[in-house]
N, C-alpha and C positions, 0 to 999 in steps of 0.2 A: 527600126528603129522606124515609128511613123513622122516623113515628112510632107511638109502641105505643096501641093504638086503645083499650087499657084498663090502669087501675093493678096491676101484677104485684103479689099481696098477699105481705104478710110469709115467710107460712108457704111460697112458693112460692118468694120470693126465697131465705130461709133454705135449702128442702130442695137447692137448686142450689148451695148454700157449700158445702153438709154436707161434702163431699169434700176442701175444701183446707183443715181444718184440724184433720186426723186426727194424734195424734198419735204418733212411731215409736219402737219400741223399744228403749231405751238398750243400748250396747254395753259388752259385759260381756270379762273381759280376767282371766285366771289372776295369781294374786300371785308374786312370785318366792319369796317364801319360803317360805308354806304351801302353794299352789296353788287356795285358795279364791279363787274367781268376787267381782271387782268391779267397778266400774267407773271406767273409765280416768281418773289425776291427780287419784284418790281416797286418801284411807289407807285399808289395808285392817282392816274392822270384826272380822276374826279374831285376828288377830296384833299390829296395833296397827303395822303400818311403811307406810312412805312414801317411796321414793328410796334404798332398802337402809340407811333409820335407823327408828328405834325413834320414833314420835310418838306415839303413843296408848297411855294404860297400860291392860292385858287383862287379868283373871285369869286365873288358871291354870290 
């Protein structure tokens, strides 16, 4: 059975694992009312609508 000859340092271990935790960019969709890009399943910050209903008060 293979056994490591030396302890793997924290730096070497973390370098190996560094690519496993990279974050992906969030998906963006266009708001059906104003066309502004927003994250899916979130209210639009520009016009304040979600699911064709006004849920946030926005200044004109």
